[in-house]
Backbone as numpy.savetxt, mean C-alpha at the origin, in Angstrom:
# Nx Ny Nz CAx CAy CAz Cx Cy Cz
-3.15 -23.96 -1.87 -2.64 -22.52 -2.27 -3.14 -21.21 -1.27
-1.90 -20.98 -0.82 -1.62 -19.34 -0.05 -2.38 -18.00 -0.21
-2.66 -17.38 0.72 -3.21 -16.44 0.27 -2.28 -15.55 -0.20
-2.94 -14.45 -1.18 -2.53 -13.66 -1.41 -2.95 -12.12 -1.13
-2.76 -11.11 -0.54 -2.26 -10.03 0.09 -1.99 -8.79 -1.08
-2.65 -8.15 -1.74 -2.35 -6.94 -2.38 -2.52 -5.76 -1.83
-1.50 -4.90 -1.18 -1.66 -4.30 -0.10 -1.23 -2.85 -1.06
-1.64 -1.38 -1.18 -1.99 -0.20 -1.98 -1.71 1.02 -1.00
-0.68 1.42 -1.21 -0.80 3.16 -0.68 -0.80 3.81 -1.94
-2.37 4.66 -1.80 -2.61 4.73 -2.88 -2.30 5.95 -3.35
-1.03 7.22 -3.16 -0.66 8.06 -3.79 0.20 8.10 -4.35
0.53 9.20 -5.16 1.31 9.32 -6.73 2.57 8.64 -6.11
3.20 8.75 -5.00 4.55 8.65 -4.64 4.01 6.65 -3.65
2.87 6.31 -4.16 2.71 5.60 -3.08 2.91 3.92 -3.59
2.54 2.99 -3.32 3.69 1.48 -3.98 2.50 0.57 -3.50
2.52 -0.07 -4.88 2.20 -1.93 -4.20 2.71 -2.74 -4.20
2.26 -3.64 -2.99 3.12 -4.70 -2.38 2.06 -5.86 -2.56
2.81 -7.13 -3.05 1.99 -9.16 -3.03 3.20 -9.12 -2.17
1.64 -9.45 -1.30 2.40 -10.87 -0.46 1.34 -12.13 0.26
2.60 -13.16 0.87 1.78 -13.61 1.70 2.12 -14.69 2.86
1.70 -15.66 3.53 2.58 -16.09 4.35 4.34 -16.55 4.65
4.34 -16.48 2.86 5.57 -16.47 3.44 6.58 -15.43 2.33
6.12 -14.46 2.59 6.92 -13.14 2.53 6.19 -11.81 1.60
7.59 -10.99 1.61 7.27 -10.39 0.37 6.88 -11.30 -1.36
6.38 -11.34 -1.94 6.60 -11.50 -3.90 7.05 -10.87 -4.07
6.32 -9.47 -4.74 6.54 -8.66 -5.36 6.31 -7.02 -4.80
6.85 -5.95 -5.63 6.81 -4.67 -5.63 6.66 -3.85 -6.22
5.34 -2.67 -6.47 5.98 -1.89 -7.36 5.68 -0.33 -7.28
6.56 0.31 -7.43 5.66 2.07 -7.14 4.59 2.05 -8.24
4.28 2.89 -7.59 2.76 3.68 -8.05 2.75 4.05 -9.36
2.41 2.94 -10.58 2.69 3.37 -12.03 1.46 4.67 -12.69
2.07 5.95 -13.18 1.40 7.10 -12.63 1.12 7.19 -14.68
0.04 7.95 -15.13 0.51 8.37 -16.48 1.13 9.53 -16.40
1.39 9.54 -18.44 3.29 10.36 -18.52 2.41 11.65 -17.94
1.94 11.72 -17.50 1.32 13.29 -17.11 1.45 13.69 -15.11
2.17 11.70 -14.90 2.77 12.25 -13.58 1.91 12.60 -12.33
0.53 13.02 -12.29 -0.37 13.26 -11.84 -1.72 12.72 -11.35
-1.52 11.53 -12.33 -2.86 10.45 -11.74 -2.35 8.98 -11.84
-2.51 8.12 -11.67 -2.24 7.02 -11.31 -2.43 6.22 -12.89
-2.53 5.38 -13.52 -2.42 4.43 -14.75 -3.37 3.59 -14.63
-4.05 3.94 -14.64 -5.47 1.91 -14.76 -4.85 0.98 -15.81
-4.55 0.88 -16.65 -4.01 -0.24 -16.97 -2.91 -0.81 -16.59
-2.40 0.03 -16.01 -1.11 -0.77 -15.71 -1.68 -1.26 -14.14
-2.18 -0.32 -13.81 -2.49 -1.29 -12.18 -3.62 -2.88 -12.81
-4.46 -2.57 -13.33 -5.77 -3.75 -13.93 -3.97 -4.59 -14.06
-3.09 -4.19 -14.60 -2.57 -5.38 -15.40 -2.12 -6.04 -13.76
-1.38 -5.34 -13.35 -0.58 -5.94 -12.10 -2.19 -6.92 -11.55
-3.07 -6.08 -11.03 -4.03 -7.13 -10.48 -4.65 -8.13 -10.96
-4.46 -8.11 -12.38 -4.90 -9.24 -12.95 -3.84 -10.02 -12.74
-2.63 -10.39 -12.84 -1.95 -11.37 -12.88 -1.63 -11.90 -11.40
-2.16 -11.99 -10.65 -2.50 -12.50 -9.46 -3.83 -14.18 -9.78
-3.03 -14.77 -8.59 -4.47 -15.56 -8.41 -5.72 -15.83 -7.78
-6.74 -16.15 -7.76 -7.94 -15.36 -7.62 -8.13 -15.75 -6.30
-7.12 -16.98 -4.89 -7.29 -16.59 -3.98 -6.37 -15.64 -3.15
-6.69 -14.44 -4.00 -6.37 -12.68 -3.30 -7.15 -11.88 -3.07
-6.72 -11.01 -2.19 -6.99 -9.34 -1.59 -6.48 -8.68 -1.68
-7.50 -7.56 -1.91 -6.65 -6.15 -2.66 -7.10 -5.56 -0.93
-5.95 -4.67 -0.69 -6.50 -4.31 0.21 -5.80 -2.82 -0.09
-6.90 -1.90 -0.42 -6.55 -0.66 -0.37 -6.61 0.79 0.85
-5.60 0.99 0.93 -5.45 2.28 2.52 -6.68 3.29 1.87
-8.26 3.50 2.97 -8.70 4.19 2.93 -8.23 5.67 2.70
-9.17 7.02 2.62 -8.29 8.62 2.01 -8.25 8.95 3.88
-7.72 9.70 3.92 -7.58 9.93 5.39 -8.90 11.40 5.78
-9.21 12.11 6.92 -10.02 12.33 6.69 -9.96 14.12 6.11
-8.57 14.63 5.98 -8.51 15.95 6.06 -6.88 15.98 5.34
-6.46 16.34 4.71 -5.17 16.84 3.86 -4.44 18.22 4.33
-3.49 18.55 4.12 -3.24 20.31 4.12 -3.84 21.10 3.23
-3.92 20.95 1.44 -4.43 21.18 0.03 -6.00 20.49 0.07
-6.87 21.27 -0.28 -8.10 20.94 -1.29 -7.79 20.18 -2.62
-6.20 20.44 -3.66 -6.17 19.70 -4.23 -5.19 18.61 -3.94
-4.70 18.37 -2.97 -3.94 17.13 -3.16 -5.00 15.95 -1.83
-5.83 16.76 -1.48 -7.17 15.73 -1.20 -7.93 15.44 -2.64
-8.30 16.36 -3.81 -8.44 16.07 -4.57 -7.45 14.69 -5.27
-6.88 15.21 -5.31 -5.58 13.65 -6.11 -6.47 12.78 -5.54
-5.95 12.61 -4.37 -5.27 10.93 -3.17 -7.44 11.19 -4.03
-8.25 11.65 -3.90 -9.35 11.08 -4.10 -9.76 10.44 -5.64
-9.11 11.67 -6.58 -9.41 10.87 -7.97 -8.69 9.34 -8.05
-7.28 9.24 -7.49 -6.75 7.87 -7.87 -7.06 7.01 -6.97
-7.90 7.18 -5.57 -8.25 5.98 -4.82 -9.72 5.49 -6.01
-10.43 6.23 -6.45 -11.76 6.05 -7.40 -11.30 4.70 -8.36
-9.80 5.41 -9.11 -9.36 4.90 -10.05 -8.98 3.27 -9.71
-8.69 3.36 -8.23 -7.58 2.36 -8.12 -8.90 0.98 -7.30
-9.80 1.69 -6.60 -11.11 1.30 -6.60 -11.76 0.43 -7.65
-11.49 1.49 -8.45 -13.11 0.54 -9.47 -11.66 -0.30 -10.41
-10.83 -0.28 -10.65 -10.10 -1.47 -11.10 -10.14 -3.05 -10.30
-10.04 -2.24 -8.93 -9.84 -3.89 -8.42 -10.97 -4.70 -8.02
-12.28 -3.20 -7.72 -13.80 -4.28 -7.68 -13.83 -5.44 -9.42
-13.85 -4.39 -10.08 -14.00 -4.51 -11.59 -13.33 -6.27 -12.06
-12.28 -6.07 -11.06 -11.43 -7.78 -10.65 -12.17 -8.72 -10.33
-12.76 -9.12 -9.93 -13.86 -9.60 -9.54 -13.01 -9.76 -7.49
-11.79 -9.47 -7.43 -10.93 -10.08 -6.40 -11.80 -9.18 -5.14
-11.54 -9.93 -4.09 -12.53 -9.08 -2.80 -11.55 -8.02 -2.36
-12.40 -7.06 -1.84 -11.90 -5.86 -1.98 -11.74 -5.36 -0.57
-10.76 -4.77 0.46 -10.97 -4.68 1.59 -9.88 -3.50 1.50
-11.35 -2.07 2.46 -10.86 -0.64 2.19 -10.23 -0.92 3.70
-8.66 -0.45 3.86 -8.22 -0.13 5.51 -7.55 0.94 5.48
-8.16 0.88 6.78 -8.80 2.79 7.33 -6.66 3.62 7.14
-6.46 4.70 7.06 -5.67 5.27 7.18 -4.79 5.34 8.33
-3.33 5.15 8.36 -2.67 4.83 8.24 -2.89 5.76 10.12
-3.34 7.04 10.08 -3.38 8.31 11.64 -4.93 7.84 11.79
-5.29 7.35 11.02 -6.45 7.18 12.18 -5.77 5.84 13.75
-7.30 6.45 14.52 -7.86 5.11 15.89 -7.33 4.11 15.06
-8.10 3.81 14.35 -8.29 2.19 14.09 -7.71 1.93 12.72
-6.54 2.81 12.49 -5.87 2.38 11.17 -4.56 1.38 11.66
-3.97 0.74 10.21 -2.96 0.33 10.16 -1.86 0.51 11.03
-1.52 1.78 10.85 -0.58 2.72 11.29 -0.51 2.56 12.87
-1.83 2.40 13.27 -1.83 2.66 14.91 -2.13 1.17 15.55
-1.57 0.47 14.42 -2.46 -1.05 14.92 -1.06 -1.71 15.04
-0.02 -1.42 14.38 1.55 -2.00 13.69 2.43 -1.12 14.47
2.14 0.11 14.57 3.57 0.70 15.01 2.87 1.49 16.31
1.90 1.36 16.90 1.46 1.82 17.84 1.74 3.47 17.72
1.43 4.94 19.23 1.53 5.74 18.78 2.82 6.16 18.67
3.33 7.02 17.43 4.60 8.08 17.66 4.41 9.01 17.63
5.44 9.51 17.75 5.52 11.31 17.52 5.60 12.01 16.51
4.95 13.18 16.28 5.06 13.79 14.65 6.08 13.64 14.25
5.88 13.37 12.96 6.46 12.92 11.88 7.75 11.37 12.36
7.18 10.88 12.74 8.57 9.96 13.59 7.36 8.35 13.34
6.04 8.30 12.14 5.93 7.26 11.56 6.38 6.51 10.41
7.49 7.48 9.53 8.14 7.01 8.26 9.25 6.32 8.44
9.74 6.46 9.67 10.73 5.61 10.73 10.37 4.55 11.05
9.44 4.72 11.80 8.99 3.21 12.47 8.34 2.18 11.28
8.00 2.67 10.47 7.14 1.83 9.48 8.46 1.69 8.88
9.09 1.82 8.66 10.80 1.41 8.25 11.51 0.33 9.20
11.67 0.69 9.90 12.39 0.32 10.42 11.11 -1.37 11.57
10.00 -1.62 11.18 9.03 -2.64 11.27 9.38 -3.52 10.10
9.13 -3.07 8.84 9.41 -3.53 7.50 11.10 -4.13 7.84
11.87 -3.70 8.13 13.37 -3.70 8.10 13.05 -5.65 8.73
12.69 -5.15 9.86 12.30 -6.03 11.21 11.71 -7.69 10.75
10.62 -7.24 9.68 9.75 -8.21 9.92 10.26 -9.03 8.22
10.95 -8.27 7.43 11.50 -8.70 6.59 12.97 -8.50 6.35
14.33 -9.02 7.09 15.17 -8.65 6.91 16.49 -8.75 5.96
16.06 -10.35 4.83 16.99 -10.34 4.23 15.93 -9.44 2.80
15.19 -8.90 2.95 14.46 -8.31 1.77 15.16 -6.81 1.29
15.08 -6.47 0.21 16.15 -5.67 -0.49 15.07 -4.50 -1.08
14.83 -3.59 -0.21 13.75 -2.81 -0.64 14.19 -1.66 -1.57
13.66 -1.24 -2.44 13.66 0.33 -3.36 13.59 0.89 -2.94
14.68 1.90 -3.28 14.78 3.28 -2.33 14.60 4.54 -3.02
13.80 5.58 -3.45 13.71 6.59 -3.28 13.82 7.31 -4.60
15.63 6.77 -4.63 16.50 7.43 -5.73 17.25 6.51 -5.94
17.49 6.24 -7.27 18.69 5.13 -7.78 19.82 4.24 -6.52
20.49 5.49 -6.21 21.64 5.14 -5.16 21.06 5.88 -4.25
20.02 5.92 -3.89 20.11 6.68 -2.51 19.53 5.53 -1.05
19.61 6.21 -0.24 19.73 5.16 1.10 18.10 5.24 1.94
17.40 6.28 1.25 16.20 6.36 2.26 14.65 5.46 1.01
14.66 4.90 1.76 13.44 3.64 1.29 12.67 4.31 0.43
11.72 3.53 -0.12 10.50 4.08 -1.08 9.47 3.92 0.35
9.05 5.07 0.51 8.15 4.75 1.68 6.61 3.89 0.93
6.53 4.72 0.21 4.86 4.27 -0.61 4.86 2.61 -0.49
6.65 2.19 -1.25 6.24 0.44 -0.94 6.44 -0.05 0.34
7.42 0.62 1.21 7.01 0.28 2.70 5.67 0.09 3.25
5.18 1.44 3.10 3.38 1.23 3.89 3.00 0.20 3.09
2.86 0.33 1.65 1.72 -1.26 0.82 2.05 -2.06 1.61
3.78 -2.74 1.93 4.09 -3.92 2.29 3.43 -3.41 3.39
3.64 -3.40 4.09 2.92 -3.05 5.64 1.00 -3.21 5.63
0.53 -2.30 4.77 -0.94 -2.63 4.36 -1.40 -3.59 4.27
-0.49 -4.44 3.73 -0.87 -6.07 3.28 -0.53 -6.70 4.27
0.48 -6.15 4.96 0.97 -7.22 5.95 -0.50 -7.02 7.13
-0.80 -5.96 7.80 -1.53 -5.73 8.45 -3.28 -6.84 8.02
-3.03 -6.73 7.20 -4.00 -7.05 5.94 -4.03 -8.67 6.25
-2.92 -9.48 6.29 -2.80 -11.09 5.94 -2.93 -11.19 7.49
-2.58 -10.00 8.04 -3.04 -11.04 9.79 -3.91 -10.78 10.24
-4.68 -10.34 9.85 -6.53 -9.92 10.34 -7.23 -10.87 9.59
-6.87 -11.28 8.46 -7.18 -12.26 7.93 -7.05 -13.74 7.90
-5.74 -13.88 8.27 -5.07 -15.70 9.16 -6.08 -15.61 10.42
-6.16 -14.64 11.22 -6.65 -14.60 12.15 -7.87 -15.10 12.80
-8.63 -15.06 10.80 -10.09 -14.86 11.31 -10.78 -16.46 11.24
């Protein structure tokens, strides 16, 4: 049985991706409650429980600061909900340092990018790693990829590579 990693970008525009050695298995836009401001705990729980026991859940940690206190509070609430659902599943949970930190997944995978360049670099890397995968777009007929799903895939990829190297 191969190892599966569920990568989670925990923002309200984030995503969830299941990845194993064969590539991307499945992706989801972050499920939200009807108010649209909090993640849907039950939906996340159902996603997590749909995986085999040999699964690691990789959750991106919160950044050290954000532009506003309200945004930081929203991220913290969502992180807590996701972390609780993950821990209650009994699966192993790995907290992945946020992308822009020196030890973060973006720094490891993308290197140092100019201000505002991380999304472009992440999309390019995702297309290189999985050239045949059709990533969802932000809008039904749009061209811009859903960056929360791209990030979730790369969080899972970074964690999978780390685990396979052990």
